[in-house]
MARDRENLO-547126 format. One record per residue: residue number from 0; residue in three letters; chain; x, y, z of N, C-alpha, C in turn. Coordinates in steps of 0.05 Angstrom, whole numbers, plus 5000, padded with zeros to 4 digits. Layout:
n	res	chain	n.c1	n.c2	n.c3	ca.c1	ca.c2	ca.c3	c.c1	c.c2	c.c3
NUM	ALA	A	X	Y	Z	X	Y	Z	X	Y	Z .
...
***
This chain:
n	res	chain	n.c1	n.c2	n.c3	ca.c1	ca.c2	ca.c3	c.c1	c.c2	c.c3
0	MET	A	3367	4415	3411	3383	4417	3397	3381	4413	3370 .
1	ALA	A	3402	4432	3350	3403	4421	3331	3425	4410	3320 .
2	LYS	A	3421	4395	3302	3434	4382	3289	3466	4403	3285 .
3	GLU	A	3494	4382	3288	3519	4399	3277	3516	4396	3248 .
4	GLU	A	3522	4416	3226	3519	4406	3202	3555	4400	3191 .
5	LYS	A	3555	4391	3170	3587	4375	3167	3591	4400	3150 .
6	LYS	A	3616	4402	3143	3625	4415	3126	3645	4406	3108 .
7	LEU	A	3636	4401	3078	3635	4400	3063	3655	4409	3039 .
8	VAL	A	3665	4397	3023	3682	4411	3002	3665	4396	2974 .
9	ILE	A	3674	4403	2955	3671	4392	2923	3702	4380	2911 .
10	ASP	A	3710	4361	2900	3735	4361	2900	3732	4354	2874 .
11	VAL	A	3735	4374	2860	3726	4375	2832	3757	4363	2816 .
12	ASP	A	3769	4362	2833	3803	4351	2820	3792	4317	2821 .
13	ALA	A	3783	4311	2832	3773	4287	2834	3758	4271	2813 .
14	VAL	A	3734	4288	2813	3727	4289	2780	3739	4287	2741 .
15	ILE	A	3767	4313	2746	3776	4315	2729	3788	4292	2730 .
16	GLU	A	3807	4272	2749	3820	4256	2758	3804	4235	2736 .
17	LYS	A	3788	4225	2750	3763	4209	2748	3767	4205	2716 .
18	TYR	A	3755	4233	2700	3748	4232	2681	3772	4227	2659 .
19	ASN	A	3794	4247	2668	3814	4236	2648	3824	4203	2653 .
20	LYS	A	3828	4197	2672	3830	4171	2673	3815	4147	2653 .
21	ALA	A	3784	4159	2660	3765	4136	2636	3757	4147	2604 .
22	ASN	A	3782	4163	2600	3778	4176	2578	3807	4176	2567 .
23	PRO	A	3825	4165	2569	3850	4166	2561	3862	4173	2533 .
24	ASP	A	3837	4171	2508	3848	4182	2489	3839	4207	2470 .
25	ALA	A	3825	4215	2508	3819	4240	2499	3828	4265	2508 .
26	ARG	A	3824	4283	2502	3845	4313	2502	3842	4315	2543 .
27	GLN	A	3854	4318	2555	3848	4318	2582	3833	4333	2595 .
28	LEU	A	3822	4330	2608	3799	4356	2627	3819	4377	2645 .
29	ASN	A	3809	4397	2643	3820	4407	2669	3803	4431	2683 .
30	ARG	A	3815	4442	2695	3789	4459	2711	3780	4481	2700 .
31	LYS	A	3795	4501	2681	3780	4523	2661	3761	4504	2643 .
32	GLU	A	3766	4480	2630	3740	4473	2615	3722	4460	2636 .
33	LEU	A	3727	4445	2658	3712	4438	2664	3687	4461	2683 .
34	ALA	A	3693	4482	2690	3678	4505	2690	3661	4515	2667 .
35	GLU	A	3673	4513	2637	3660	4521	2614	3637	4501	2616 .
36	LYS	A	3638	4476	2622	3621	4456	2621	3597	4460	2635 .
37	LEU	A	3606	4471	2663	3597	4478	2683	3577	4499	2678 .
38	ASP	A	3584	4512	2668	3567	4543	2660	3579	4561	2675 .
39	VAL	A	3599	4561	2701	3606	4576	2720	3636	4580	2721 .
40	ASN	A	3636	4612	2737	3671	4617	2737	3688	4603	2744 .
41	PRO	A	3709	4593	2736	3740	4581	2747	3736	4588	2784 .
42	GLN	A	3742	4616	2784	3736	4616	2810	3718	4593	2826 .
43	LEU	A	3696	4586	2827	3675	4581	2850	3690	4548	2846 .
44	LEU	A	3692	4533	2825	3712	4510	2830	3733	4520	2856 .
45	SER	A	3748	4541	2856	3768	4532	2878	3746	4545	2901 .
46	ASP	A	3735	4551	2911	3714	4558	2926	3702	4542	2941 .
47	TRP	A	3683	4520	2925	3677	4498	2926	3701	4481	2938 .
48	LYS	A	3723	4479	2932	3750	4460	2937	3760	4464	2967 .
49	ARG	A	3751	4500	2976	3770	4495	2992	3741	4501	3024 .
50	GLY	A	3713	4485	3005	3687	4489	3033	3675	4503	3028 .
51	LYS	A	3665	4518	3003	3645	4541	2998	3636	4526	2986 .
52	THR	A	3612	4513	2994	3594	4502	2977	3566	4501	2981 .
53	PRO	A	3556	4511	2965	3510	4516	2967	3504	4501	2998 .
54	ASN	A	3488	4515	3003	3477	4496	3032	3458	4468	3014 .
55	ILE	A	3456	4470	3002	3436	4452	2983	3452	4419	2986 .
56	ILE	A	3478	4424	2984	3502	4389	2994	3491	4375	3013 .
57	PRO	A	3489	4389	3035	3487	4379	3061	3458	4363	3058 .
58	ARG	A	3436	4382	3050	3409	4366	3039	3404	4347	3027 .
59	LEU	A	3421	4348	3001	3423	4320	2989	3434	4295	2999 .
60	GLN	A	3453	4301	3012	3465	4278	3027	3451	4267	3039 .
61	THR	A	3441	4287	3059	3412	4262	3075	3391	4251	3058 .
62	LEU	A	3381	4260	3031	3368	4256	3014	3374	4217	3006 .
63	MET	A	3398	4229	3003	3417	4201	2991	3417	4188	3021 .
64	GLU	A	3422	4195	3031	3427	4166	3062	3399	4156	3076 .
65	LEU	A	3375	4168	3054	3355	4164	3078	3341	4153	3055 .
66	GLY	A	3341	4163	3033	3333	4132	3013	3348	4112	3003 .
67	GLY	A	3378	4114	3015	3388	4090	2999	3398	4094	2975 .
68	CYS	A	3401	4113	2964	3402	4125	2942	3415	4141	2924 .
69	GLY	A	3421	4144	2902	3448	4165	2894	3439	4188	2890 .
70	LEU	A	3450	4215	2868	3435	4230	2863	3427	4225	2842 .
71	ASN	A	3432	4215	2830	3421	4209	2798	3391	4183	2803 .
72	ASP	A	3382	4181	2832	3353	4163	2828	3341	4185	2828 .
73	PHE	A	3344	4218	2843	3326	4235	2849	3326	4260	2843 .
74	VAL	A	3350	4264	2827	3352	4295	2810	3348	4291	2778 .
75	LYS	A	3334	4297	2771	3314	4292	2745	3309	4322	2737 .
76	GLU	A	3306	4318	2706	3294	4342	2693	3268	4343	2697 .
77	LEU	A	3260	4374	2690	3224	4373	2701	3207	4356	2685 .
78	GLN	A	3212	4352	2651	3211	4335	2634	3209	4309	2634 .
79	ASP	A	3218	4301	2657	3223	4271	2665	3201	4258	2689 .
80	ILE	A	3202	4282	2706	3176	4269	2725	3152	4261	2707 .
***
């Protein structure tokens, strides 16, 4: 029996809110600026929020669960390996 895949969303607004709280004296981040920093179309952020996430997200979650680690523990730049 195939494992049921979870429906995931990427809550970009949570990221924006956390950034803005951590940087109260900086210019407040918004979706358009976040999209620019990620080098993506702002529409993509809306898609993520509605659950249209890349297939890699569930696999990354599984890796984190299996390894008991965070994303930064295993996602590295090629030159760092």
